[in-house]
N, C-alpha and C positions, 0 to 999 in steps of 0.2 A: 553418339560422342559427339558430333560437330558443334555441338555447344560447348562442348566442354574442351574442344582444342581454341574455341574463339578467346575462352575465359584465360588459356594458359597462354595465350600472347597480349591479352589486354594489361593494363595500367593494374590492376591489382597485382600483377604478381609478383609486384614490390614487397606487399603486405608480404604474400605468404612465403617468400622467398627468407626474409630477413627475420620475421616472426617466427617461423617456422625450424630455419636452420639450427639453430642452440637448442632450443629446447629439446626439438623432438629428434635430433640425431642420437641423443640417448634413450628414446623410447622403442621399445619391438614393434612389430605387427607379427600373426601368425600368418602370413599373407605370402611371407619369404619361406616359412621354414621348408617347405617340401616341394620347392619350386625350384629354386636357384642353390648353383654349386658349382665349381670346377672354373672355369676360364670362360668369360663372358663374352669377347671380342672388344670392337671399335665402334664409336660414334661420328663422324667426322674427323677421325683420326686420333679421339681422344680414346684412352683405354676405357672399359668399365668396370670397375671394381664394385666387391661387395659391401662397400661402402657406400657407392652410388647406388648400386639398389633398393638398400637399406632406406636411405634417404630420399629415393624418388617415392620409395611404397608409404611413406610416413607423411609425406608431402602430399602425396594422393588421399591418405586418410584424412589429413585435415582440412583439405580443399572440400571433400564430401561434405565434412562435418559444418564448415562455416557455411556451405549452403540447406543443409538438412538439421541440421541442429548437435550439441554436444553430443548426444545418444543414439546418434546415426552408429549401426553396427558395419566398419567397411566388410567384415568376412563374411556378411548376409547376402552380398550381391552377388549374382551369375558369375561365376569364375572366368569366363571369356569377358566380361565388361571390367571385372576389376583384375583382369591383367593387362587389359587394353589401356587400363587408364593410369595405371603404373607404368605400360611402355612410352607412354604418351609424357610424363613425366618425365621419364627418364632421356627422351629423346630432344625434349626442351633443354634441361639440365646440363647435357653434353653440348649441343649445336651453340647455348650459348656461350660455353665456357671455352669450345672451337675459336667463337669469335672471339673471345677477349683477351684469348692467349694471341689471334695473329694481328693486334691491332698494339699490341705490348701494353696491357691493360694488368698484366698480372706482374707487378713490379714493384721494389720499396715501397712505395705509398700504398697502395693497396694491403701490402703486408703490416705496414704499420697500423692500418686503419682496421686490421682484422684483429688485432692484439689490443688495440684500443677497445672492441667489444666485447673481447674476452674478459677484459678487465674489470668490463661493467657487466658484467653477465652476474646474476645474483644468484646462479649455480656454483658461481666457483668462488662465494664470498660469503665470509661469516661476519655477522653482526654490520654488513653493507660495507665491507672493506675485503677487497681481495686476497686471496690467501692462495700462495702458490703451492701449499703442499696438498690442499684440496683440489686445485686445478688438476696437477697431477695424478692424482689419487682416482680424479674423473674417469679423466680422457684416458687413464691406463688400464682401468676394468673395463672399458668400453671398447678396448681391441687397439686403442694410439698410441705414439708418444704424444708429448709434447710440442715437438715439432712438425708431426702429425699431424695434429689436432690443428695446426697455425696455418701449413700449407689448407688443408682443406677450407676454414673459414677464407684464405685468400681467396682461393677459386670460387667461390659462392658470392663473394662480395664482387668481386672481378667480372662476373657474370651478371652480375644486375646492374651495374655500371654500362655495360655494352648494351643491355637489354633496353635500358634508361634510357641512353644516348639515341638511341634508334626511334622509339617513339616519341623523343622529343625533336626529333628532326621533321616538323609538319609546320606547312603553313599555306596560307590561301591566297592565291594573286588576288588582285581585282579584278580582273577579269574572271575570275572564279567565283568570287564573291555575288559581283553583278549576275551571274548565271545564276546561279543558286538564288538570290531576290528575285528575279525574273521570274524562275519555276513555282518557288513558294507561292510567290503573288497573284499567280495567273487565275484568273475567275472564270465562271460557267453559269452561263442560264439555262436554265432547267424550267419544264414542265411533267410534273409527276402523279398519280393518282396513289392514293394511300387506302390500304384495306387493314383496318386498326383491328387488332387482336382483342385488345380488353373493351374495345367498343361493341366487339362481337359479342364477348363473351358476358358483358354485362346485362346484353338486351336476351339471354338464353333464357326462358322458363322449365326449371323442371318438373316433371308432374312426379307424383308420389309413386305410383308404379315402377317409375322409369328410376329412381333413387332408390328402391328397394332395391330394383332389378343388379344394378350396380353394384351394391353394396352386397349382395349375395356371390356375385360372379366375381367380385375383386377383393374378396375379406381374407385376403395375403396383405394387403394393404391399410387394415385396420387392428392390426394386434398390435395393445399397448408394449411397451418397451419394457424390457426386463428389469426389476429393481431391486438393489440391493443395500445393505444395511449392515456398518460391523459394528462391534463393540472396542475401546480402545482405551490403553493406559499412557501420559503423555508423562515424561520425565525431561521438563526444563531443568536448565541449568539456576535459571533464578530459584527454583523452589528449592534447592540445595542451598544455598545461601545462606540461610538464616539456622543449619544446622553447623556451620563452620564456627569452631572454639579457638580463638588467636591464641596459643599458647601464654603462660604466664611469665614476664620479660622479654617475651619476643620483638615487640616493637622498640622497646628501649636499648634493645639490645642489635637488633636492626640498623636501627637509625646510628648506635654509637660506628657500627660498621659502615655504614654510608659516609659519615665524618671522617672516619680514617682513611676508607679509600678516595675521599675527595681532596685529602690532603694531596694524595699522589696520583691526582686525573688532570694535572694541566694538560691542555690538547696539545700535544707535541707530533707535528708534523715534520718527518724524518726520510731520506734517501739515504740506499748505503749502493756498495758495490762488495758483489759476490764471488770467490773464487772457489771452485768446488773441486775438491779435494782428488776426485776419483777420476780427472780428469789430467791425471799426472802421475808418473810414474811412483812418486814419492810422496809424501806431507812435506819434505824441505822442500819440494820444487815449487810446489805449490804456495810453501809460505814466503820464498823468496818472491813470487810473482806479486802477491799481498804488500809486503813490503816494498817493493820498487812503487806500486802505487801509492805506497804511504809514503813515500819519499819526494815523487814528484805532488801530491796535495800540500806537504810541508814546505815545499820551492815558491808555492803558488801557484801554481797551475790548477786552471779552473777544475771545482769539481765533479760539474757536470761532462768535460771534456774528459776526466780520468776515468768515470762514468761509461761513459762509452767508449773508450780504447782498451780497457781492461775487463770490467765485468763480465760475469757467464750466466748473471743471469737476464735469460732470452725472453722476459716478459716486461723489465720495468728499465733494461738499458739503454733503451731507446728515448725515453721521458725521463732523463737524468737519474734514475735509479727509484725515482718516487715511490716510498711504501706507503702513503698517505699517513692516518695517524695511529700513533700506537696506542696497543691494548694489551696489559699483560696477560688477557688471557688467551691472546692470538701468537704473539712475539715469544721469542725466549727468554727467560729470566735473564743471561746474560745482557740481551736488546738494553732492557730495563733499567738494570745497576748502568750502564754505558750512557744512557740520556739523562740519566737523574744527575749526571757532573757535568752536562755539557749545557751552555748557555747560546741562543740564537749565532745561530751561521758557524757555530763550531763542530769540528769532527772527530773521531774516538780514533782511539788506538786500533790495534787491529784484534779483532773477537774472534777466538776460536771455538767453533763449536763440532761435534762426530764427525760431519760431514764437509762443511765448510770453513771460509774464511770470510770476513767482513769487516768494512771499516764504516763507519754511520756518520749521518750529517743533519743536524737539527736546521730545517728549512721554515718551521714556522712554531711560532710559540703563542699560547692563547690561555691565558690565567682568568678562569671566573668565581663569582661568590657563589655558596653555599645557598640551596634553596631555605627557606623559612623553614622553620622545624614542624610548626601545623601540617604543612603541606607535604612535606617529604613523608611525615609517621600516617598522613590521610592517605598517601600513595599505596604507603605500603601494607596497611589494612585493604585497600582494594585489592592489591595485588595479592595478597594469601586468600583473602574470599572468594577470588575469579579463579585461582589454581586449585583450591582445596574443593569451590561448590563442584568443578568440572570432573575431581579426581571423582570425589562420590557421587555425580553421577555415572561417571565409566563403571565404577564400581558393581552398581545395580544393573548396568545394561551387561554387564559378563556375565553376571549371577543371573538374567533373564535370560540370556543365551542358555548359559547352562540347566535353564527348568526348561524352556522350548525343547533342546535337546533329548531330556528326562522325560518326554511329552504331557508336562504339566498343562492345565487348562489355562486361560488366561485371568478365568477367575481367580486361582492358586495363586497366580505370579503376583496380581492384585494386591490381595491380602499379605502375601507371604516379606513383601516390600513397602507394606502397609502406604499405598499408593489408590485414588479414585478411580475406579472402572466409569467410566463412562459409554454413552453409547449415541450416536449419529445418525441425523436421518438417513429415511431407505432415498437412493439416489438411483437415476438412469443413467448411461454415460454420457447421453447428451446435459444434462442437468445437473451434474457434478460439482457441488461449490462449495467443499468443506473449506472449514474456517484457514486450514494450515494448505497453502498454496505448492503445493508437490507432484508432480508426475507419477512417481516411483507408490503412492500411495494409490492415486487411482487408480494406475495399473494392476496393481498386487489384487486391488478390491474386484476390479471385472476380467482377471485372468482367469481363465479354464481349470488353469493350477490350485488355484486360492481352495481351501476343503473349510465347511463350515466347521467354527468352534475350533478351529486349528492357528493359535500366535504365531505371528509373524513380525519380526522388529525391523525397523528403519532406523537408520540413523542418519536425520540431519545435520545442519550446521550448527546449532547451540542446544539439538534436543535431540530424543529419541522417541517416536510412537512403536506403541505394540500395538497391534491390531488383529481383529479376528472377527472373520466373516460371520454374524450375526445372523440373517433373514435374507430369505433368495427368495422375490415374486417371479415365478417364468411366465414371460409374456403369453398372454391370454387375448382372445377374441371381443374386441370393446362392440358394446351393445350400440344398435344403430342409435339411440337418443344421444350416447355420448362422443358419436361422431357424425352425426347430420350435418353439420355446416362443415366438416373436412369432404364427405361424401357429394355434397352438392358443388364443392369448389373443384373437385377432379373430374366429375360429370360435364359442369360446365366447360370448363379445360378441352375436355377432350372432344367434346361438344362442337369446341370454338376452333377446334385445330383441322377437325373434319372437314368444318363447314367451310374454312377458309381457301382449303385445297378444292372445294367444288368451284367456289365463288373463282378462284384463279384461273381453273379451268373456263370458268365460262365465260370471263372477262375476255381472254386471250383470243376464244373463237369469236370475239364481236370482231366485224371490219367496218363497219358504218360510224362514222363521227358522232352522227343523232341517236345513232343506238346505242354506242356508249355512254351518251352524256344520260343519257334514259334509266339505263345500270346504276351510274353514278348515283342520280338522283333518288332509286327508288331504294337505296340505303343508309341510316344517319353514320354508318360506321366507316362509309365511305367518301373519301373527300377526293379533291383535287386542287392542284395550288400552282400557281408560278413564281419562280424565285429568280432574283436578277443579280448578279456581280457574287453569286454564291464562293467563299474560296476554301481549296481542301481543308482546312483544321475549322470550319466554322461551327457553331453550335444549334446550327439552325435545323440538320437533318443528324439522325446514326450515323456512325464512323463509319461503319461500313458500307453505307450509300454512297457515300462522299467517296469513298477510297476504289469504288468500283466507276463512279462519274470520272476521277481524274486518272484513270487508266484507260479511259474508250475518247473515241473519237466522238468528234461536231455529228449530229443526225442518227449516232445509233440510237435505237430505244432498246431500254436494259430492265431487265424483273432482276430486283435484289430481294431478298428476305433477311428483316433485321435479326439482332439478336432477340429483343424483346416480343417475336411472334409476329411485328407488323409486316405486309408484302408491299413493296414499293414497284410500282413501274412507272421507267423515268423517260424521258425525250431529251435528248442532251439538243440545246436550239444552239447552241454556241458557245465558244472559249475566246477568253479577252484577253491579252497583254497588255501587262502595265506600260505606259508610255517610257522613255530613260527619265524625263524630270519624276518623274510617281515615283522610279526607282530609284533615284540619288537621294530622293526624300524621307528614305527610310533605310538606306542601306547600312548606315552604323551597327542600326539594330541586328544584321546579319554576320556581323565580323565575328565574332565570338562562336557564335554557331555554326560560322564553315570550319574555324579551327579545331573546334570538336570533331565536324565532320572528317575533313581531315585525319587526325588522330585517330580515328578509327580505322581510316582507310590503310595508313601506316600500321597499323596492328594485324589488319587483313594481310598485309604485303610477308612481316612477320611470320604470319600464321603460315604463309605458301613456304614462306623459305626454311621454317621449321620443319613443317611434316612432309614437303613435298621434295624439297632437294637434301633432305639429309642424308649423309649415307651410312646406313645403318648396316654394321657386317656383327648378327652379335650369334653366339654360342651357348648351345647348353641352357636354351630359356624356352620355356615355355610359354607362348604368348598368343 
């Protein structure tokens, strides 16, 4: 979990919090259904609510998906790991919130920013325009009031502001940059002997008897991979477009409707003042308030000022009452009638709806010319064909689902819907290369649950594939002739590993310098060399060798196994530090690196504060 902790306090947290907070607060996860309930306690004095737990759970789910892919199933994790990851998310969430509150970051500015983020959220929009009714319905259905959801978003934004302010406070002093440059520019003089794995392997000669014996004793290495093929029907939306029939007079009628709508479609941006009747003891009292607002506007008081003082629309009152552009499908008919009679910067009288009173003001007016007749008609046809072809494809898809449930074969399905039945190549899991790149196709084909001749439908973006396992070739021992090259390669590798181990022991046992030199000269795959001024990130030697060298002291003798199988025996002759003049020539190159290093250290400090110093007092949580 340590790597997850580091990730939590790193710069990527801003992405996770701000991207996940709005869309994922409405998504449930089964992780909490049988674990949490009742009173949950506090973290750093901040109450832990069910909402906090749900948000922490959803953020944990999204974090794992960001690392392992969208198909990752969080609920498949071990219970302890799953609960620990949620607990860590919860601690981060509440510690940052506590810090933000203590610094006064939960204030009117963050409330305004929270409202703006809500207005911009597509989840609360219709055709790209914020709709308060949609917003209210969404938040209410998920257990929030409108004000409660604004408070939630305010806390999230303030917490992120607090975290980003901490990580932003990083800098490197001139002394730190100088010392870092000195460290990284340090060089070493070394002498080494290398036993080459590939050099030895290439000299190995295998006899026929050895090859056959290795083949017989290691047959499990030489089985073929299981192969599978499938029959399939492909339903593509494009295949249905020729079947779409454009009704007689449809285009002419639709074009006429377009012209009628266009004549009333001047883009009108408008603002409003809203008084909610339910906030008052009677309709008359609410009406008195809206008429007072109307009198102030008529007397010349700025509309935005009246909005700020009177409007009860909590989403728009701080932005001048702006409702953006009028759309007859979204706003009440009464709004359309009022706006139709208003010019730019004019205000309406009082408009009464069932539950509210309004005053409207036109703030922007854009009149456009209609599109060319040919363009509109082409778009109408394309839209109809697109919609109807998709509907036809879905009709067949629904029919296929019914036939699969009834036990029909894929041949019967293809015949019934008059589609071509095709057959794939044989594939192994390693060489699967079907034309349609979709992991669900591969997963089903090689699933232990897939059954021969049992059709299965997969819905893709703009198509449906119905597939049925058609052929299965079990793994079988391949003949020696088929795998002779592989047998030779594996045997040579095995011999090379054993031989190198023996040679390493022999080399280590030689004390006399002349005897060591004789040993080196005996084998083509054993070499010796001297490198001068080698730096820690040089490409001359494997990185694991360089890491060992620069973690050692002058005069030490090291034995290092490289990842490619080579063995190194290294004598560290000396280390050399760059002088001040040399450092000053290149120090500019290290400034940005030093700042990044400082930021990393700051993340570690935050990590320490969050996970080591958090005052956790949780009740009724199974962690």
